[in-house]
C-alpha positions in Angstrom: 36.1 93.5 91.1 37.1 93.3 94.8 34.6 96.2 95.9 31.9 94.2 94.0 32.3 91.8 95.7 32.7 93.1 99.4 29.0 95.1 98.3 28.2 91.9 97.3 28.8 90.2 100.7 27.4 93.0 102.8 24.3 93.1 101.0 24.1 88.9 101.3 24.6 90.0 105.1 21.4 92.4 105.3 19.5 89.9 103.7 20.4 87.9 106.1 19.8 89.6 109.5 16.5 91.1 107.0 15.4 87.3 107.1 16.6 86.7 110.8 13.9 89.0 111.8 10.9 88.2 109.7 11.1 84.7 112.0 8.4 81.7 110.6 5.0 83.3 109.9 2.2 82.2 111.4 -0.7 80.4 110.0 -2.9 82.4 107.6 -6.1 83.0 108.8 -7.5 85.3 105.7 -10.0 83.4 102.3 -8.9 86.2 100.4 -5.1 87.0 99.5 -6.2 89.9 97.6 -7.3 91.6 101.0 -5.2 90.1 103.3 -1.2 89.3 104.3 0.5 91.2 106.8 4.0 90.9 106.1 6.0 88.5 108.1 8.3 90.8 109.3 5.4 92.9 111.6 4.0 89.1 113.1 4.7 87.3 116.0 7.6 85.3 115.3 6.8 81.7 115.8 10.1 80.9 117.4 10.1 82.5 121.0 13.8 81.7 121.3 15.1 83.7 118.8 17.5 85.9 120.1 16.7 90.1 119.9 18.2 92.0 117.3 19.8 95.5 118.2 17.9 98.3 117.0 21.1 99.2 114.7 21.0 95.8 112.7 17.1 96.6 112.1 18.4 99.8 110.8 21.0 98.4 108.8 18.8 95.6 107.5 15.9 98.4 106.6 18.5 100.8 105.1 19.9 98.3 102.6 16.7 97.4 101.4 15.8 100.9 100.9 18.8 101.5 98.8 19.0 98.1 97.0 18.6 99.1 93.4 14.8 98.9 91.9 14.0 96.5 89.4 12.7 98.1 85.9 8.8 98.2 84.7 7.1 97.2 82.1 7.2 99.2 79.0 3.6 100.6 78.5 1.8 99.2 75.6 3.4 95.5 76.1 0.6 93.2 74.7 0.3 90.0 76.5 -2.0 87.1 74.7 -1.5 83.8 76.4 -2.0 82.8 79.9 2.4 81.8 79.9 4.1 83.7 77.5 7.1 82.3 76.4 10.1 84.4 78.2 11.5 86.0 74.9 7.8 87.3 74.2 7.1 88.6 77.1 8.7 89.2 80.6 6.1 90.1 83.3 7.2 93.0 84.3 9.3 93.9 87.1 7.4 96.1 89.9 5.5 99.1 88.8 3.9 98.2 85.8 3.1 94.9 86.8 -0.6 95.7 88.4 -2.2 94.7 84.7 -0.6 91.8 84.2 -0.8 90.6 87.8 -4.4 90.8 87.5 -5.0 89.3 84.2 -2.5 86.1 85.3 -1.6 85.5 88.4 -4.2 86.7 91.2 -7.3 84.7 90.7 -10.3 84.4 93.7 -8.5 81.9 95.9 -11.9 82.0 98.1 -13.5 78.9 97.3 -10.0 77.1 98.0 -9.1 78.4 101.4 -11.9 76.8 103.5 -12.2 73.6 104.5 -13.0 71.4 101.7 -15.7 67.7 102.3 -13.3 65.7 100.7 -10.2 66.3 102.2 -6.4 64.5 102.3 -4.9 63.5 105.3 -1.8 64.3 106.4 0.7 62.5 108.9 3.7 62.8 110.2 6.7 60.5 109.6 10.3 60.0 110.4 13.1 58.3 108.4 16.5 57.3 108.7 19.2 59.4 107.3 22.4 57.6 106.5 24.0 61.2 105.3 22.9 63.2 108.3 23.4 60.3 110.7 20.1 60.6 113.0 16.1 60.0 112.5 14.6 62.6 110.8 11.1 64.0 110.4 8.5 65.3 107.5 5.1 65.9 107.1 3.6 64.1 104.4 -0.3 64.6 102.5 -2.2 62.0 100.6 -4.9 62.9 98.8 -8.6 62.2 99.6 -9.5 58.4 98.7 -5.1 57.4 98.8 -4.8 54.1 97.2 -1.4 52.1 97.7 -2.7 50.3 94.4 -2.8 53.5 92.5 0.2 55.7 91.7 0.2 59.4 92.6 2.9 62.2 91.1 4.1 64.4 93.9 5.8 67.8 95.1 8.3 68.8 97.3 7.0 71.7 99.6 10.3 73.6 101.3 9.8 75.9 104.8 11.7 79.0 105.4 15.2 79.5 107.7 14.1 78.9 111.3 11.3 77.2 110.6 10.2 73.3 109.9 7.8 71.2 108.3 4.6 72.6 110.1 5.3 75.8 108.2 3.6 75.2 105.1 1.2 73.0 106.8 -0.1 75.5 109.3 -0.8 78.0 105.8 -3.8 75.6 105.9 -2.3 74.6 101.9 -4.0 71.5 102.4 -7.4 72.8 101.7 -6.1 74.3 98.4 -4.8 70.4 97.5 -8.2 69.2 98.3 -10.3 71.7 96.1 -7.8 71.6 93.6 -8.5 67.6 93.1 -11.9 67.6 94.0 -12.7 70.5 90.8 -10.7 68.1 88.8 -8.2 71.2 88.5 -5.0 68.2 89.4 -5.2 64.6 89.5 -4.8 63.3 93.0 -0.9 64.0 94.2 0.9 63.4 97.4 3.3 66.2 98.7 5.9 66.2 101.3 7.1 68.8 103.8 10.1 68.1 105.0 12.3 69.3 107.8 15.3 71.3 106.7 16.8 71.8 110.4 20.2 70.9 112.4 20.4 67.1 114.3 20.2 68.5 117.2 17.2 70.8 116.5 16.9 74.8 115.7 19.4 77.1 116.2 17.7 80.1 117.9 19.4 82.2 116.3 17.2 82.2 112.4 20.3 82.7 110.0 23.2 80.7 112.2 25.6 78.9 110.5 23.9 75.8 111.7 20.4 76.3 110.4 22.0 77.4 107.0 24.1 74.5 106.8 20.6 72.4 107.7 20.4 73.8 103.8 23.4 73.0 102.4 23.6 69.3 103.8 20.3 68.5 102.7 20.6 68.6 98.9 22.6 65.0 99.9 20.3 64.1 102.4 17.3 64.7 99.8 18.5 62.4 97.3 19.9 59.8 99.2 17.3 59.4 102.0 14.2 61.1 101.9 13.2 60.6 98.0 14.4 56.5 98.0 11.8 56.4 101.7 9.2 58.6 99.9 9.5 55.8 97.0 9.8 53.4 99.1 6.7 53.5 101.4 4.1 55.7 99.6 2.5 55.0 95.8 4.6 58.0 95.0 5.3 57.9 91.2 9.4 57.8 90.3 8.8 59.4 86.8 10.5 63.2 86.0 6.9 64.2 84.9 5.3 63.7 88.2 7.7 65.2 90.5 7.5 69.0 91.7 9.6 71.1 94.0 8.6 74.7 95.2 9.2 77.0 98.2 9.4 80.1 100.1 12.0 82.0 101.2 15.4 80.1 102.4 13.3 77.8 100.9 12.4 78.9 98.2 16.2 79.2 97.3 16.4 75.7 98.4 13.9 74.6 95.7 16.4 76.4 93.0 19.5 74.7 94.4 17.0 70.9 94.5 16.1 71.6 91.3 19.1 72.8 89.2 21.2 70.5 91.3 18.9 67.2 89.9 17.0 68.3 87.0 16.5 64.6 85.9 14.6 64.2 89.0 12.4 67.7 88.8 10.8 68.7 86.2 8.4 71.6 88.1 10.5 74.4 90.2 8.7 76.7 92.1 10.6 79.7 94.1 8.2 81.9 96.1 10.1 84.9 98.1 13.7 83.4 97.7 16.5 84.4 100.2 20.2 84.4 99.4 22.9 82.2 99.5 22.4 80.1 96.0 25.0 79.3 94.1 23.7 81.1 90.8 26.1 79.2 88.4 23.5 76.2 89.0 20.9 78.2 87.3 21.5 77.0 84.0 20.7 73.3 81.5 23.3 73.8 79.2 24.8 71.0 80.1 21.8 68.6 81.1 19.8 66.5 79.0 16.7 67.5 80.6 14.7 71.2 80.0 12.7 71.8 83.3 8.9 71.8 82.1 8.0 74.7 84.5 10.0 77.3 86.4 8.2 79.7 88.0 9.8 82.7 90.5 7.6 85.2 92.2 8.2 88.0 95.4 6.0 91.3 96.8 7.1 94.4 95.4 7.5 95.9 99.3 9.6 92.1 100.9 12.3 94.9 102.7 13.4 91.3 103.5 14.6 89.7 100.6 14.6 92.9 98.7 15.5 92.3 94.7 17.2 88.9 95.6 14.4 86.8 93.5 14.7 89.2 91.1 18.2 88.5 90.2 17.6 84.7 89.9 15.5 85.5 87.4 18.2 87.8 85.7 20.4 85.3 86.1 18.0 82.6 84.4 17.5 85.1 81.6 21.0 85.6 81.1 21.1 82.1 80.6 18.4 81.2 78.4 16.3 79.6 80.9 12.5 80.0 79.9 10.6 80.6 83.1 7.9 82.8 84.2 8.1 85.8 86.5 5.7 87.8 88.0 5.1 90.1 91.5 2.6 90.5 93.6 1.9 94.1 94.2 1.4 95.7 97.4 2.9 92.8 99.0 5.9 91.9 101.7 7.6 88.9 102.9 4.1 87.3 103.5 1.8 84.0 103.7 -0.5 85.4 100.6 2.3 85.9 98.3 3.6 81.8 99.0 0.0 80.6 99.1 -0.5 82.5 95.9 2.8 81.4 94.4 1.9 77.7 94.7 -1.5 77.8 93.7 0.0 79.6 90.5 2.8 77.4 90.5 0.2 74.1 90.8 -2.2 75.3 88.3 0.9 75.4 86.0 2.2 71.5 86.3 1.6 69.3 83.4 2.2 65.5 83.6 1.1 62.8 85.9 -0.6 66.1 87.6 -3.3 67.2 84.9 -3.9 63.5 83.5 -3.3 62.1 79.9 
């Protein structure tokens, strides 16, 4: 048992080193997720002050990814008959056998959603005081076109990756997706919040430093006691569980699971894209809760050398714990903006409650 524990710790360290190498993604300029998306490992790192990692560390991270256990493929002949099928009837296949399922259910043409919309919402920067952190904190908030304080809107929180801040999601032009989905009547107007999950003194230039990781741990309490109440008080955001969602990418994908399952009484929808390690997986259960999330979606690229099989492992824990959820793999993609934007789109179009009307 001790050997297994040591191996697990070593694997986590390697994944964290790989996360450090990946850094923050630049704005995704692609208009079509099917033909674009460069692995973030090959992109320009947004934080120019990040420490360089030695070639030995890079090789260790790559070897860890290459040697990690591969997930099994879908058996031939599995039949998919509905857009969202309960887990016990159909698990979206794991890696190489999932291309047909991916194309049929998770790979819509997003060209119309990527360009600017005539009826565009607004993204503003806010500051709020955090009693938990003892400091002023910042976030960005999207309000839809025609936002009226006399109305009440559902709200979704989007969590960025480690070494980044609230600008990561915004720089990927996800507001265009919001605008078009609302304009097409696919979703009701809603509010989106992009927190900055960073240390009080600012980001440590070493992406996976203890201080940057601690910020994600601290944010669980900060969200509940400071940010969420601020949004409710200062925006026309619904307090209803069926109107509240959380999702995130990379370390933010891990954080979305942590927040969602810690506060099942707050979130009815949980989305996790290319989730990083460090989550206490005993959280991934609803056994002792009166609240069952309406939607849990996990996805990852099948060539993700940054987080490797970590998202699949979260999926496996949820399966073992009998938590109904959606799991899919993006074929041919790594730790990249295209995976995250498509993951977000798939998450959004499966929301219910106040997000889609009566």
